[in-house]
C-alpha positions as CSV (number, residue, x, y, z in Angstrom):
1,X,-2.0,-25.7,16.4
2,X,-5.6,-26.3,17.4
3,X,-5.6,-23.1,19.6
4,X,-4.2,-21.1,16.7
5,X,-6.7,-22.5,14.3
6,X,-9.6,-21.7,16.6
7,X,-8.4,-18.2,17.3
8,X,-8.1,-17.5,13.6
9,X,-11.6,-18.9,12.9
10,X,-13.0,-16.8,15.7
11,X,-11.2,-13.7,14.4
12,X,-12.5,-14.3,10.9
13,X,-16.1,-14.6,12.2
14,X,-15.7,-11.5,14.2
15,X,-14.2,-9.5,11.3
16,X,-17.0,-10.6,9.0
17,X,-19.6,-9.6,11.5
18,X,-18.1,-6.2,12.4
19,X,-17.3,-5.6,8.8
20,X,-20.9,-6.2,7.8
21,X,-22.0,-3.7,10.5
22,X,-19.4,-1.2,9.2
23,X,-20.7,-1.5,5.7
24,X,-24.3,-1.0,7.0
25,X,-23.2,2.1,8.9
26,X,-21.0,3.3,5.9
27,X,-17.8,3.1,7.8
28,X,-14.4,2.1,6.5
29,X,-13.5,-1.6,6.7
30,X,-10.0,-0.8,7.7
31,X,-11.1,0.8,10.9
32,X,-13.5,-2.0,11.5
33,X,-10.7,-4.6,11.2
34,X,-8.4,-2.6,13.5
35,X,-11.2,-2.4,16.1
36,X,-11.7,-6.2,16.0
37,X,-8.0,-6.5,16.7
38,X,-8.2,-4.1,19.7
39,X,-11.3,-6.0,21.0
40,X,-9.7,-9.4,20.5
41,X,-6.4,-8.3,21.9
42,X,-5.0,-8.4,25.5
43,X,-6.5,-5.0,26.4
44,X,-10.1,-6.2,26.0
45,X,-11.4,-9.7,25.5
46,X,-8.0,-11.5,25.3
47,X,-9.0,-13.9,22.5
48,X,-5.5,-13.6,20.9
49,X,-3.0,-15.7,22.8
50,X,-0.8,-16.9,19.9
51,X,0.5,-14.0,17.8
52,X,2.9,-15.9,15.6
53,X,0.4,-17.3,13.0
54,X,-1.4,-14.0,12.8
55,X,1.8,-12.1,12.4
56,X,3.0,-14.5,9.7
57,X,-0.2,-14.1,7.6
58,X,0.0,-10.3,8.1
59,X,3.6,-10.3,6.7
60,X,2.6,-12.3,3.7
61,X,-0.3,-10.0,3.1
62,X,1.9,-6.9,3.2
63,X,4.4,-8.6,0.8
64,X,1.6,-9.4,-1.7
65,X,0.2,-5.8,-1.4
66,X,3.5,-4.1,-2.1
67,X,4.2,-6.7,-4.9
68,X,1.0,-5.7,-6.6
69,X,1.9,-2.0,-6.2
70,X,5.3,-2.6,-7.9
71,X,3.6,-4.6,-10.6
72,X,1.6,-1.5,-11.7
73,X,4.7,0.5,-12.3
74,X,7.2,0.5,-15.2
75,X,10.4,2.2,-16.2
76,X,8.6,4.8,-18.3
77,X,6.5,5.9,-15.4
78,X,9.4,6.0,-13.0
79,X,11.3,8.3,-15.4
80,X,8.3,10.7,-15.6
81,X,7.3,10.7,-11.9
82,X,10.5,9.6,-10.1
83,X,11.8,13.2,-9.7
84,X,8.6,14.6,-8.1
85,X,8.2,11.5,-5.9
86,X,11.8,11.9,-4.7
87,X,11.6,15.6,-4.2
88,X,8.2,15.4,-2.4
89,X,9.3,12.5,-0.3
90,X,12.6,14.0,0.9
91,X,11.1,17.5,1.2
92,X,8.3,16.3,3.4
93,X,10.7,14.3,5.5
94,X,13.0,17.3,6.1
95,X,10.3,19.8,6.9
96,X,8.3,17.4,9.1
97,X,11.4,16.5,11.1
98,X,12.3,20.2,11.5
99,X,8.9,21.4,12.6
100,X,8.2,18.2,14.6
101,X,11.4,18.6,16.5
102,X,10.7,22.3,17.4
103,X,7.1,21.3,18.4
104,X,8.5,18.6,20.6
105,X,10.8,21.0,22.4
106,X,7.8,23.4,22.8
107,X,5.9,20.6,24.5
108,X,8.7,20.3,27.1
109,X,10.5,17.2,25.6
110,X,14.3,16.8,25.8
111,X,16.3,16.9,22.6
112,X,16.6,13.1,22.1
113,X,12.9,12.4,22.7
114,X,12.0,15.3,20.4
115,X,14.2,13.9,17.7
116,X,12.5,10.4,18.0
117,X,9.1,12.0,18.0
118,X,9.9,14.2,15.0
119,X,11.2,11.3,12.9
120,X,8.3,9.1,13.9
121,X,5.9,11.8,12.6
122,X,7.4,11.7,9.1
123,X,6.5,8.2,8.2
124,X,3.2,7.4,6.6
125,X,1.6,3.9,6.2
126,X,2.2,2.7,2.6
127,X,0.0,-0.3,3.4
128,X,-3.1,1.6,4.5
129,X,-2.9,4.3,1.9
130,X,-2.4,1.8,-1.0
131,X,-5.4,-0.1,0.3
132,X,-7.5,3.0,0.4
133,X,-6.5,4.2,-3.0
134,X,-7.0,0.8,-4.4
135,X,-10.5,0.7,-3.0
136,X,-11.3,4.1,-4.5
137,X,-9.8,3.0,-7.9
138,X,-7.3,5.9,-7.6
139,X,-4.1,3.9,-7.5
140,X,-3.6,4.6,-11.2
141,X,-4.4,8.3,-11.0
142,X,-1.7,10.9,-11.1
143,X,-1.9,11.8,-7.5
144,X,-2.1,8.1,-6.6
145,X,1.1,7.3,-8.5
146,X,2.9,10.2,-7.0
147,X,1.8,9.3,-3.5
148,X,2.9,5.7,-3.9
149,X,6.3,7.0,-5.1
150,X,7.0,9.2,-2.2
151,X,5.6,6.7,0.3
152,X,8.2,4.2,-1.1
153,X,10.8,6.9,-0.6
154,X,9.6,7.1,3.0
155,X,9.9,3.4,3.5
156,X,13.5,3.5,2.4
157,X,14.1,6.5,4.7
158,X,12.7,4.8,7.8
159,X,15.2,1.9,7.2
160,X,18.0,4.4,7.0
161,X,16.8,6.2,10.1
162,X,16.7,2.9,12.0
163,X,20.2,2.0,11.0
164,X,21.5,5.5,11.7
165,X,19.9,5.7,15.1
166,X,21.4,2.3,16.0
167,X,24.8,3.8,15.4
168,X,24.3,6.4,18.2
169,X,25.4,3.7,20.7
170,X,28.7,3.2,18.8
171,X,31.8,4.7,20.1
172,X,33.3,5.4,16.7
173,X,32.7,8.9,15.3
174,X,32.3,7.6,11.8
175,X,29.5,5.1,12.7
176,X,26.8,7.0,10.8
177,X,28.9,7.6,7.8
178,X,29.8,3.9,7.6
179,X,26.2,2.9,7.9
180,X,25.1,5.2,5.1
181,X,28.0,4.0,2.9
182,X,26.9,0.4,3.5
183,X,23.3,1.2,2.6
184,X,24.4,2.8,-0.6
185,X,26.6,-0.2,-1.5
186,X,23.7,-2.6,-0.8
187,X,21.3,-0.5,-3.0
188,X,23.8,-0.6,-5.8
189,X,24.3,-4.3,-5.6
190,X,20.5,-5.0,-5.3
191,X,19.9,-2.7,-8.4
192,X,22.5,-4.5,-10.5
193,X,21.2,-8.0,-9.5
194,X,17.6,-7.0,-10.2
195,X,18.4,-5.5,-13.6
196,X,20.2,-8.7,-14.6
197,X,17.3,-10.9,-13.5
198,X,14.8,-8.7,-15.3
199,X,16.7,-8.9,-18.5
200,X,18.0,-12.5,-18.6
201,X,15.9,-14.7,-16.3
202,X,12.4,-13.5,-15.8
203,X,11.2,-13.3,-19.5
204,X,11.9,-17.0,-20.2
205,X,10.7,-18.1,-16.8
206,X,7.4,-16.2,-17.2
207,X,6.8,-17.8,-20.6
208,X,7.0,-21.2,-18.9
209,X,4.8,-20.6,-15.9
210,X,2.2,-18.7,-18.0
211,X,1.1,-22.0,-19.5
212,X,-0.9,-22.6,-16.3
213,X,-3.0,-19.9,-14.6
214,X,-2.6,-21.7,-11.3
215,X,1.1,-21.9,-11.6
216,X,1.3,-18.2,-12.6
217,X,-0.5,-17.3,-9.4
218,X,1.7,-19.5,-7.3
219,X,4.8,-18.1,-9.0
220,X,3.7,-14.5,-8.4
221,X,3.2,-15.1,-4.7
222,X,6.4,-17.1,-4.4
223,X,8.4,-14.4,-6.2
224,X,7.0,-11.6,-4.2
225,X,7.5,-13.3,-0.8
226,X,11.0,-14.5,-1.8
227,X,12.3,-11.1,-2.7
228,X,10.6,-9.7,0.4
229,X,12.7,-12.1,2.4
230,X,15.8,-11.3,0.5
231,X,15.2,-7.6,1.0
232,X,15.2,-8.2,4.8
233,X,18.4,-10.3,4.5
234,X,20.0,-7.4,2.6
235,X,19.2,-5.1,5.6
236,X,16.3,-3.4,4.0
237,X,12.7,-4.4,4.7
238,X,10.2,-7.0,3.4
239,X,8.1,-4.1,2.0
240,X,10.9,-2.7,-0.2
241,X,11.9,-6.2,-1.3
242,X,8.3,-7.1,-2.3
243,X,7.9,-3.8,-4.1
244,X,11.0,-4.4,-6.1
245,X,9.7,-7.9,-6.9
246,X,6.6,-6.5,-8.5
247,X,8.6,-3.7,-10.2
248,X,10.8,-6.4,-11.9
249,X,7.6,-7.8,-13.5
250,X,6.0,-4.5,-14.4
251,X,7.0,-4.6,-18.0
252,X,5.9,-8.2,-18.5
253,X,2.9,-8.9,-20.8
254,X,1.5,-11.1,-18.0
255,X,1.3,-8.4,-15.3
256,X,-2.4,-7.7,-15.8
257,X,-3.3,-11.4,-15.4
258,X,-1.2,-11.6,-12.3
259,X,-2.6,-8.5,-10.8
260,X,-6.2,-9.6,-11.4
261,X,-5.7,-13.0,-9.7
262,X,-3.7,-11.5,-6.8
263,X,-6.3,-8.9,-5.7
264,X,-8.6,-11.2,-3.7
265,X,-5.7,-13.0,-2.2
266,X,-4.2,-9.6,-1.2
267,X,-7.4,-8.4,0.4
268,X,-7.9,-11.6,2.4
269,X,-4.3,-11.6,3.8
270,X,-4.3,-7.9,4.6
271,X,-7.2,-8.5,6.9
272,X,-4.7,-10.2,9.3
273,X,-2.4,-7.2,9.1
274,X,-5.1,-4.9,10.4
275,X,-6.2,-7.4,13.0
276,X,-2.6,-7.8,14.2
277,X,-2.1,-4.0,14.2
278,X,-5.1,-3.5,16.5
279,X,-4.1,-6.4,18.8
280,X,-0.6,-5.0,19.3
281,X,-1.6,-1.4,20.3
282,X,-0.4,-0.6,23.7
283,X,-2.8,1.5,25.9
284,X,-1.1,1.4,29.3
285,X,1.1,4.5,28.7
286,X,-1.7,6.7,27.4
287,X,-2.2,8.4,30.8
288,X,-0.9,12.0,30.7
289,X,-0.3,12.0,27.0
290,X,-3.7,13.2,25.7
291,X,-2.7,16.9,25.2
292,X,0.6,16.2,23.5
293,X,-1.0,13.5,21.4
294,X,-3.8,15.8,20.2
295,X,-1.3,18.6,19.4
296,X,1.1,16.3,17.5
297,X,-1.9,14.6,15.7
298,X,-3.1,17.9,14.5
299,X,0.4,18.7,13.2
300,X,0.3,15.4,11.2
301,X,-3.2,15.8,10.0
302,X,-2.8,19.4,8.9
303,X,1.0,20.1,8.7
304,X,2.1,17.1,6.6
305,X,-0.5,17.7,3.8
306,X,0.4,21.4,3.7
307,X,4.1,20.5,3.3
308,X,3.3,18.2,0.4
309,X,0.9,20.7,-1.3
310,X,3.6,23.4,-1.0
311,X,6.3,21.3,-2.6
312,X,4.0,20.0,-5.4
313,X,2.6,23.4,-6.1
314,X,6.1,24.8,-6.4
315,X,7.0,22.0,-8.8
316,X,4.1,23.0,-11.1
317,X,1.3,20.7,-10.1
318,X,-2.3,21.8,-9.7
319,X,-3.7,22.4,-6.3
320,X,-6.1,19.4,-6.6
321,X,-3.3,17.0,-7.4
322,X,-1.3,18.3,-4.5
323,X,-4.3,18.2,-2.1
324,X,-5.2,14.6,-3.0
325,X,-1.5,13.5,-2.7
326,X,-1.1,15.5,0.5
327,X,-3.9,13.7,2.3
328,X,-2.0,10.4,2.0
329,X,0.6,11.6,4.5
330,X,-2.0,12.7,7.1
331,X,-1.2,9.7,9.4
332,X,1.8,8.0,10.8
333,X,2.9,4.5,10.0
334,X,3.2,1.3,11.9
335,X,6.9,1.8,11.3
336,X,6.7,4.9,13.5
337,X,5.8,2.6,16.4
338,X,8.5,0.1,15.5
339,X,11.1,2.9,15.3
340,X,10.3,4.3,18.7
341,X,10.1,0.8,20.2
342,X,13.7,0.3,18.9
343,X,14.7,3.5,20.6
344,X,13.2,2.3,23.9
345,X,15.0,-1.0,23.7
346,X,18.3,0.9,23.2
347,X,17.5,3.1,26.2
348,X,17.1,6.3,24.3
349,X,13.5,6.9,25.2
350,X,11.0,5.6,27.7
351,X,7.7,3.8,27.6
352,X,5.8,7.1,27.7
353,X,7.2,8.0,24.3
354,X,6.1,4.7,22.8
355,X,2.6,5.3,24.3
356,X,2.5,8.8,22.9
357,X,3.4,7.6,19.4
358,X,0.9,4.7,19.6
359,X,-1.9,7.2,20.5
360,X,-0.9,9.5,17.7
361,X,-1.0,6.5,15.3
362,X,-4.5,5.5,16.5
363,X,-5.9,9.1,16.1
364,X,-4.2,9.9,12.7
365,X,-4.9,6.6,11.0
366,X,-8.6,6.8,12.0
367,X,-9.0,10.4,10.8
368,X,-6.9,10.0,7.7
369,X,-9.0,7.1,6.5
370,X,-12.1,9.3,6.4
371,X,-10.1,12.2,4.8
372,X,-8.9,10.0,2.0
373,X,-12.3,8.3,1.4
374,X,-14.0,11.7,1.3
375,X,-11.2,13.6,-0.5
376,X,-13.3,14.9,-3.4
377,X,-16.1,16.4,-1.3
378,X,-13.5,17.8,1.1
379,X,-11.6,19.4,-1.8
380,X,-14.8,21.0,-3.1
381,X,-15.2,22.8,0.3
382,X,-11.6,23.9,0.5
383,X,-10.6,24.6,-3.1
384,X,-10.9,28.4,-3.0
385,X,-8.5,28.6,0.0
386,X,-6.0,26.2,-1.7
387,X,-5.1,28.5,-4.5
388,X,-2.0,29.6,-2.6
389,X,-0.6,26.2,-3.3
390,X,-0.9,26.5,-7.1
391,X,1.3,28.5,-9.5
392,X,-0.3,30.9,-11.8
393,X,0.5,28.5,-14.6
394,X,0.7,24.8,-13.3
395,X,2.9,23.8,-16.2
396,X,3.3,20.1,-15.3
397,X,-0.4,19.5,-15.9
398,X,-1.3,22.2,-18.3
399,X,-2.1,21.2,-21.9
400,X,-1.5,23.4,-24.9
401,X,-2.8,22.7,-28.4
402,X,0.0,23.2,-30.9
403,X,-0.8,24.7,-34.3
404,X,-0.1,21.4,-36.0
405,X,-2.8,19.6,-34.0
406,X,-6.4,20.0,-35.1
407,X,-8.9,21.4,-32.6
408,X,-11.0,18.4,-31.4
409,X,-14.6,18.0,-32.5
410,X,-15.2,15.2,-29.9
411,X,-13.8,14.8,-26.5
412,X,-13.8,11.3,-25.0
413,X,-13.5,10.8,-21.3
414,X,-12.2,7.3,-20.4
415,X,-9.7,5.5,-22.6
416,X,-10.4,1.9,-21.5
417,X,-11.5,-0.8,-23.9
418,X,-14.7,0.8,-24.8
419,X,-13.6,4.4,-24.9
420,X,-10.3,3.6,-26.6
421,X,-12.0,1.7,-29.3
422,X,-14.6,4.4,-29.7
423,X,-12.0,7.1,-30.1
424,X,-10.0,4.9,-32.6
425,X,-13.2,4.5,-34.8
426,X,-13.9,8.2,-34.7
427,X,-10.3,9.0,-35.7
428,X,-10.5,6.4,-38.6
429,X,-13.5,8.4,-39.9
430,X,-11.4,11.6,-39.9
431,X,-13.2,13.1,-36.9
432,X,-10.7,15.0,-34.8
433,X,-10.8,13.7,-31.2
434,X,-9.2,14.4,-27.8
435,X,-9.1,11.5,-25.3
436,X,-8.9,12.1,-21.5
437,X,-8.1,9.6,-18.9
438,X,-6.8,9.7,-15.3
439,X,-4.5,6.8,-15.9
440,X,-1.1,7.9,-17.3
441,X,-0.6,4.5,-18.8
442,X,-3.9,4.6,-20.7
443,X,-2.9,8.0,-22.1
444,X,0.5,6.7,-23.1
445,X,-1.0,3.7,-24.9
446,X,-3.5,6.0,-26.8
447,X,-0.6,8.3,-27.9
448,X,1.4,5.3,-28.9
449,X,-1.5,4.5,-31.4
450,X,-1.4,8.0,-32.7
451,X,-4.5,9.2,-30.8
452,X,-4.5,12.8,-29.4
453,X,-4.9,12.3,-25.6
454,X,-4.0,13.8,-22.3
455,X,-4.1,13.2,-18.6
456,X,-7.1,14.5,-16.8
457,X,-9.5,13.7,-13.9
458,X,-13.2,13.9,-14.5
459,X,-13.8,14.3,-10.8
460,X,-11.9,17.6,-10.8
461,X,-14.6,20.3,-11.3
462,X,-12.0,22.8,-12.5
463,X,-10.4,20.5,-15.1
464,X,-12.9,21.4,-18.0
465,X,-11.5,24.9,-17.9
466,X,-8.3,23.6,-19.4
467,X,-10.1,22.0,-22.4
468,X,-10.7,23.6,-25.8
469,X,-14.5,23.5,-25.3
470,X,-15.3,26.4,-27.8
471,X,-14.9,24.2,-30.9
472,X,-16.1,20.9,-29.4
473,X,-19.4,19.6,-30.8
474,X,-19.7,16.5,-28.6
475,X,-18.4,15.3,-25.2
476,X,-18.6,11.6,-24.6
477,X,-17.9,9.9,-21.3
478,X,-17.3,6.1,-21.0
479,X,-16.7,6.2,-17.3
480,X,-18.4,3.6,-15.1
481,X,-19.2,5.8,-12.1
482,X,-22.6,7.5,-12.5
483,X,-21.9,10.1,-9.8
484,X,-18.7,11.1,-11.6
485,X,-20.5,11.4,-14.9
486,X,-23.2,13.6,-13.4
487,X,-20.5,15.8,-11.8
488,X,-18.7,16.0,-15.1
489,X,-21.9,17.3,-16.9
490,X,-22.3,20.0,-14.2
491,X,-18.7,21.0,-14.5
492,X,-18.9,21.3,-18.3
493,X,-21.9,23.5,-18.0
494,X,-20.3,25.7,-15.4
495,X,-17.3,26.3,-17.7
496,X,-19.5,27.4,-20.6
497,X,-19.9,24.2,-22.7
498,X,-23.4,24.3,-24.2
499,X,-23.1,21.3,-26.6
500,X,-24.5,17.8,-26.2
501,X,-23.1,15.2,-23.9
502,X,-23.2,11.4,-24.4
503,X,-22.7,9.1,-21.5
504,X,-22.4,5.3,-21.3
505,X,-24.8,3.7,-18.8
506,X,-23.8,0.4,-17.3
507,X,-27.0,-0.2,-15.4
508,X,-30.7,0.6,-15.7
509,X,-30.7,2.5,-12.4
510,X,-28.2,5.0,-13.7
511,X,-30.2,6.0,-16.8
512,X,-32.7,8.2,-14.9
513,X,-29.9,10.0,-13.0
514,X,-28.0,10.7,-16.2
515,X,-31.1,12.0,-18.0
516,X,-31.9,14.4,-15.0
517,X,-28.2,15.5,-15.1
518,X,-28.6,16.6,-18.7
519,X,-27.2,13.8,-20.9
520,X,-28.5,14.2,-24.4
521,X,-27.5,10.7,-25.5
522,X,-27.0,7.6,-23.5
523,X,-25.1,4.5,-24.7
524,X,-25.9,1.1,-23.4
525,X,-22.7,-1.0,-24.1
526,X,-23.9,-4.2,-22.7
527,X,-27.5,-3.9,-23.9
528,X,-26.4,-2.8,-27.4
529,X,-23.8,-5.5,-27.7
530,X,-26.4,-8.2,-26.6
531,X,-29.0,-6.9,-29.1
532,X,-26.4,-6.8,-31.9
533,X,-25.3,-10.3,-31.1
534,X,-28.9,-11.6,-31.0
535,X,-29.7,-9.9,-34.4
536,X,-26.5,-11.3,-35.9
537,X,-27.3,-14.8,-34.8
538,X,-30.9,-14.5,-35.9
539,X,-29.8,-13.4,-39.4
540,X,-27.4,-16.3,-39.7
541,X,-30.0,-18.8,-38.6
542,X,-32.5,-17.4,-41.1
543,X,-29.9,-17.7,-43.9
544,X,-29.4,-21.4,-43.1
545,X,-33.1,-22.1,-42.9
546,X,-33.8,-20.4,-46.2
547,X,-33.7,-23.0,-49.1
548,X,-31.3,-22.3,-51.9
């Protein structure tokens, strides 16, 4: 126990130091943590001698992460995005396996090895992508929700692939069919049990634990980890079980409180996942695999996103949405390594195959991290060449103003607390408004209150072209990010809007930038609220001091 405690203390110190250096150099923390794991692992310094405690903390972190992802979904969202997530996930799996298999044969692999490599290339790391999207505040965006949806489809597919591959050793001809039938039965039973618990058990239980914030946090972690364990017992995975645990609470009124308290716990525990991932990378079998690894890595980094963009474009999504979602599959998963390791233990492939997949994982995870973090600037450079992936009328994201709806006088970007309240007050004063937000749930809430609103991303420079700018007299942005607000002003001007723009400034440093970008009016929510409160208190105090 002392050795394990000392190792974890040493790893935390190293992760904090390398992480600070990465921030200084503007590098992703995920890669810094993986690098610490590699350096502390057996291939370098050999600090890690006891893997079990590290692995346990990593598994809990993964369970909490997938629990928080499920917590952000609800049945209404699944109904709207479930079809595209399923179609994109299965379509990407099919085409990646097909082209990956042919590419493996072209590289001189035998049929079985090519199949294993092709299947391994299809799986993307839900954990890494969710963490990146969360850090970028894009988990609630349209492309973020679609990406999480088809990544969950992939997680289920990898479990089916593992179970199916294991039947190749069976003598019975119906081994695969029996396995698929058992998986279907387990999914049906799990769905029925979860529905019953959501309807009859959880509402009363949550009302009880919500009386204490500490107990609510403990319950959330316990519930997520418990269903992760049950998911594994059912023959699925901890990830799928944890996701379903969060999904079961997604319609609860307490989900925001749970999510807010879980975020720091999630980030701390995920540190151990990346450390453990780096420490377990095998480098012995890399010799002679460089060329094949680079070719297959290029296929993952370029081919997988193209497949996703083609499918989403065909389904009627805009090229930017397809591009942003497509970048999330530009890497392979830790499950890919586990899948090939299983094949090696069964005698289907050799250690060279495991080394090849490990090297592909290292390359693609590193490059994909930079692609996702710099997705907007990358899109701006490539958007002209991406038009082939967009229908002439991207009907799933196109907005039409019906004759019964008044043309908006004011467009409000951002339907959070401040923006939503602002739009409500304008509507109460009979000023026709149109609200825009990248969070589908914020749009749904606004529409529920009778406010004219639609989904849209202010970072998309082409988005203003779909807005009825000719009749608009004011555009107001309540978004927090100053760089996004500046880009929005430029995009509005490029698409012919000549009216005034009002922006909310959340810091003194951003005021000069917004003025230079062309904002005619700047709101100061915090300053204005403080001044109003001070004036109100002063007025009350004077009234009490004034003799009657």
